[in-house]
N, C-alpha and C positions, 0 to 999 in steps of 0.2 A: 170661512168654512163653517158650515152649520154644524151644530153641536147635538149629537144623539145621546140622551141621558141613559144611564143605566136604568134597568127596571127597578122602580122603587117598591119595595115590599117589607113586611115584618113578619117574623114567625114566632108564635107562641109555642113553647115546648112544654109537651105533657110530662110532668114530673111526679115523683114520688116525694113524699113530704120531707123537708130539710128545714133547718133554723139557721142556716149560715147568714152572716152579714153581707150586704151586697157589695160587690167590688166596684172601686172608683178608678177611671181610666180617663186621663185628659180632662178631669173635673167632672165626669159624668157619673152618675151613680147607677149602677146596674140595677134591673127589676128582677126579682125572682119570680120564676114561672109556678103558679099552684099545681100541686099534683092531680092527676086523673085516677078515679077510683078502678077503673076498668082498663088501664094500660099496663104495659110491660116494657121491659127495657129493649126488646127486639123490636117492637113496633115503633118506639121512639126513633131507634136508630134508622129504620127504614123510612119514616117521615122525615128525619133530617136529610138523610141522603137524596131523596126524591125533591126535597126543597132546594138542596144545593145544586143538583142537576139541573132543575129549571132555571135556577139563577144563572149558573155557568152558561147554559145554552143562550140566555137573553143577553148576557155580557158578550158572548161571542158574535152574536147577531149584531149587536149595537158596534161592536169593533170593526166588524166586516163591513158595515155600512159605512163607517168613518173612513176605513181604508180605501173603499171604492171612490169616495168623495175626494179624499186626499191624492189619489191616483189620477183623477180626472183634473183636478187643480195643478197638480205637477205637470202633467201632460201638456195642459193649456200653457202654463208659464213658458215651458221648453219650446213649444211651437212658436209663441209670441217672440222670445228672444232670438230663435234661429232666424225668423223673418226680419226682425229688426237688425241683426247682424249683417244680413244680405243688403238690407236697405242702406245700412252705414256704410258698406263697402261702395256702393254705387254714389251715395251721398259725397264721400270723400274724394272719389275718383272725379265725379262732375264738378265738385266745388273744392278745389284744392286748398283755399284759404281757410277751410274749416278744420283742417288736421292741426295737430299738436306738433310741437318741435322735437319732441322725443317720447319713447314709451314710458308710461308711468303706471303706478300700481293699479291706478284706475283703469287703464287699458287692459290689464291682465284680468281684473275682475269682470269686464264686459265678456270675456270668455269667446271672442270672435277668433282670434289669431289661429291659424292651423286647422280651423274646422271646415274651411269652405275652398272655393276654387283656387287653383295654383296660381301663384303671382299676385293674388289679392293682399294689399298691405293697408292695415289702418294707420300705421306710422309711415307715412310715404317717404320715397327716396328723395333727398335734398342734394342738388349739385350746384356748382358755380362755375360759370363760364367767364373766364377773364383773360383778356388779351391786351397786354401792354408790354411790347418788346424792351422798351427802355427801363422798365421796373426791375427792382432787385429784391432779392429774398422772398419772404412768405407773407401770408396775409390772413386775416380772419374776420368773420362778422360777429358783431356784439348786439345782441338784441335786448332792448330794455335795461341794459347795465345788469342783466341777471343770468343770460345765457351766451355763451361763446361758441362758435363753429370751430370744427378742426382747421388747422392751418392749410392753405392751399397756394399753389404757385401761380404766376402769371403766364398762362399758357395751356390751352386746351380746357377740357371740362373735368371738374374733380368732385367726387360724391363727398359729402361731408355729413357728420354727426354733430350733434349740440350736447352740451354738457353745462349744468349749472355752476354759477361761480360759487354758490352756497349749497353744499353737499346735502343739506337738510330740506332743500326745496324740492318737493315732490310733485308740485302742480305746474306741469309745463303749459305754457300758454298756447292758444290757438294762434295760427299766424295772423288772423284779422283782429286778435286782441292786442297785437303789438303797437306801441306808441313811438317807438324809437329804433332805428336800425343804422348801424355804423359800420363802414369798412375801415379796418384798423391794420397798422403795420406791425409785425413781430419786431422784437429788438434787432436793430442793425440793417432793417429793411427800408426801401423808400419806393414811393410811388405818388402821382400826382393825378388830378383828374384829366388834365391835358394829355398824360401819357396813355391813358385808356382808350382803346379803339373798341373794345367790345366788353359788354358786362351783362350778364343775365343771371337771375335768381331763380333756379327752376325747381319744381315740385312735381316729381314723376315725369321729369323731362319736358314739362310745360313751363315756359318762361312767365313769370307773374311780375318780375321787376327787370327793367333794361337800364342801359347806360343813360338814358334821359332822367332818371332819378337821382343821379349823383351830382354833389355840389361840394365845393371845397368849404373847409371849415376855416374861419379867420384864426389866425395866429397859431395854426396847427399844422404840423408836417407829418403827423402820425394817424390823422382821422380824416375820413371823407363820410359825409352825411349821405344816407340813402332814404330818399323820400319814399313815404307809403301810400301815395295817392292811388296807384293801380290797386293796391290790396283795399284800399277804402272804397273803391268803385265796385269790386266784388261784394263787398259787404252792404253797400247803399242798395245794390239790387236785390238783396235778399228778402226785401218786403214785397217784390213783384211776384205774381202768382206763376209766371213763367220762369222764375230764377231757379236754377240747379242748386242754389243755396237755401231753398226754402222747403222745408218738410212741414206741412200744415197739421192742425190738430185733427182735421177730417182724415187725413192719411194715416195718421197714427191709430185713430179710432177704427179705421178700416182693417189695419193689421191685426188690431186686438179681437175685433168681432169675428174676422174670418178664422183666427186661430181657436177661438172658443167654439165656433161651429164645427171645426174639424175635430177637435177634442172630443165633443159630444159623439160624434159619429164613430169616432175611433173607440171610445169607451163602450158603445152600444155593441160593437162588433167584436170586442174582446171579452165580455161577459163570460164566464164560465161557471158551470155548476160545481159548488163546492162539495166535497165529500162528506156526506151525512153520517151520522152514527149508524152502527150495524145493529139491528133489532135485537138479534141474539145475544149481543154483549150484555153482561152484568151492569147494573147501575154504577158500580164502582169502577168498572173499566171504561164506561162512558165518561164518568166524571174525569177521571184520569186524562183520557184523551182531549176532552174539552178544555182541561187546564193547561195542557201543553200547547193547544192551539191558541188559547188566549195570551200566554206568555210570548209565542211568536208573533201574534197580531201586534201586541204592544211594542215589541222591538221594531216591528217593520214600520208602525206608525211614527215612533220616535225618529227612525231614519227619514221617513218622509217628510217629517216636519223640518228637520236639518236641510233637506233638499229644497223644500219649498221656500225657506227664508233665503237660501242662496239664489234660487232663482228670481225670487221677488226683488232682492237687491240688485241683480243684474238688469231686470227689466226697469227698474227706476233709473239707474245710470244710462241705460241705453237710450232711453226716452230723452233724457236731458242731453245726451250727445247729439241726438237728432234734432232738438227744439230748443237748446240752451241759449241760443242767441237771441231769440225772441223773448224768452222766459226771464232772463236775467235783465231787469230794468233798474229804474231808479230805487225802487222799494227794496230790492235786494242788496243794495249798497248801505242801507241805514242801519245804524246799530240798534239792537235790541234794548228797549227800556223796560218793557213788561212782557210776559209770555203767560196767557191764560188758557187753559182748557175749561171748556163747558161740557159736562158730563151728564147725560142721562142713562140711568141704569137702575140696578136694585141689588139689594143683599137678599140672597136666597135661603130658604130653609135647608136643614140638613138633608143629605140624600143618603138612604140607607144602601148598603152595598151587598154584602152577601154574608152568610153565616160561616164562620171560620174558626179554626182550632186556636189562633193566637189573635192578640189585639194589634191593631194597626196604631201607629204613633205618628205625631206631626213630623214632617220633612221640612227641613229649614224653616222659614218665616212665613206662614200661610196669610198673615194680615198685612205685609207689606208690599207696596208696588213701586215699580221703577218706570217713570216715564222718560223715554229716549227721543232725541231729536236729530241724532247723528252721533258720529264717533266721538267720544269723549264730551257729550253734550246731553246731559240727563239730570232729572231730579227725582227724589225720593220722597215717596209717601210712606212714613214708618209704621203706621197703624190704621188701616182703612176703618176699622171697628170704631175708633175714636173720631176720625177727620170725616168719614162717610162722604167721599168724593163721589161714589156710585149711587147714592141716593139722587133721585130726579133733581134736576138743575144744580147738581153739585158743582163747585168752582175750585179749581187748582190755579193759583196765582203766584207767579215768581218774579223777582226783580234780580235774581242771581246769576245772570248771564253776561257779566261785563266782559267787553272785548268781542262778543259775538255780533254778527250781522245777520239780518233776515235770510240772506242767501246762503247762511251756513246750516239753515235747517234743511236735512237731507230727506228725512222721512219721520214718520211717527210710530212708536211701539209703546205698548204697555205690558209690563211684564210682572205677574204676580210672583212673589219671593218664595212660594212653598205650596205644601198642601196639608190641610189639618184634618185630623180624624177625632171622633168620638167612639169609644167602644164600650158596649153594654156587656155584662157578663151574666150568662144564665147558667145555673148549676141545679143539679137534682141528685138525689140519692138513689142508688139501685142496690140490688142484693149482690152485686159485684163491687161496690164501691161508688165513689162520686163520679158524676158525668157533667162536663162543662163545656160550654161553647161561647163563642163572642159574636155579637150582633155589631158589625163596624159601619159606621156611616162617615161620609165626607162633610166637613164643615167649612165655614169662611168661604162659601162660594158667593161669587159676584157676577152679575150680568151687565153687559155694556150694550145699550141700546143705539144711542147715537152720540156724535162727538163733534164739537167744534174748537178749532185752534185760533186764538186772536193773539196777534203780534202787535204791539203798541196801539192796540184798540181796533186794529184793522183784521177782518176775518180773512185767515190764510188758507183754511181747510175747513170743509164740513162734509160729514156723512151722517145721513139721517137713518140708515136701515142696516145696522151692523149687527145686532142680534148675537152676540159673542158670550159664552158662558165661560168664565175662568173656573177650571176643575182639573182634577187629576188628568195628566196627559194632555192638557190645553191650557198652558200656563202663559202663553204670549199671543196678544193680538198685535198686527202690525200692518201698516200700508208703506210699502217701500217704494211706492210710485205716486208720491203725492203731485208730481208735476202734472198728471192727468186729471187732477180734481178740479172741478170748475171754479172753485173760490179761489184755488192756487193761480189758475190761468188769469182770472179777472184781476187779481191784484197786481200780478207781474206785468200785465199790459198797460197798467195804468201810468200816467205820466205826470200826475199831479202830487208828486212827493212833497211833503213839507220841508222847510229850509231847516238845515242841521245846525 
């Protein structure tokens, strides 16, 4: 999102003579304003109010522009995600082996269930058809020694759900990721391959495994092997352009481009004239109205930032659901030995804000940055003023990601730890006593121009035109959809992985 800086300005206040010591706020020394020989207190108040009014109007204009841009960005993301959800429904319907065994927290984050046509299911219906008149008891399927189906009997078709053997396992596998499937007997039950006349493992009533896949296990009366050849056949077809299991990069790009164009059209049609100030209102009343608008706009922008973050996260996860099988290659499985960020940016000068009645103080830690690459996957820069990662060609290098693999990198975000301020105190004496005001300015501002992420020396992500300024109200830059980045695609499609 482009940043719109507040109008930078400085105001020298005409003052009657005083000999007060300058105030110090956040380490800054205030400057005294020299008196004017032909001014009075009333003219000073009028000048101050006029300056505050202009500054407030500029701040409102800047925030309004930011809101319009945020609205368009949010609308774009929502349109992209809605269309990706619809594509995901058809994808899983046409390519049943791409579905997961059970609903997960990730499926909930996708936000697709319940929002579209009746009967559409992201987590499909699983059913077993088993005919074995001489078998006794109940049976179940075990997938990869990690998931069990509900028990079913030998007779007719039974719909089944799956549950993990380890309750903490929240990453249900796709069907085509399975490496082992077995038909097992419950305690006291008996069945043999010879007794089975019909067997089908169905997804949404479509049989993807049949009786020919069954084979006896030597020295076992409780287990029957289920070969996965038919599932592998589905998966092997996914490289073909005509395969229902293939969603190409070009198709994803088309979804995104179409949504962006529609969002721009929608934004142009929905522009409304904002209510201007009434000319007859006093400056004080105008300023009060503007300040209320500014508070409302800041609240709206804060809410929009939360919504944009959520929709960006959805967009990234939806893209991986649609293209993940192609993108998860040998590099994704490699452990991370080094992780390096190459940053081009700048440390910016202080930005004057407005003349105010009170000083502003630092909020949290304005010199700290947190680099995040996924949930519980982060590194902290405690003091940018000392480490200077945002100076051109700055480097952040870490070896502290033991146990993480390249495929664990879900997104990239850079979060500034707070907002810093300097406050300059101007005071003057009048016949009615001393008058004071504060010229506040924001400090510790940094600009991010471009970014590259290297893992084990290989470029995983690169963006050369970011142009994001970390400042009050804009403390987080993030790309939650790194799977669309060309560097990510290139690395994940490669097959020349080094030996582990």
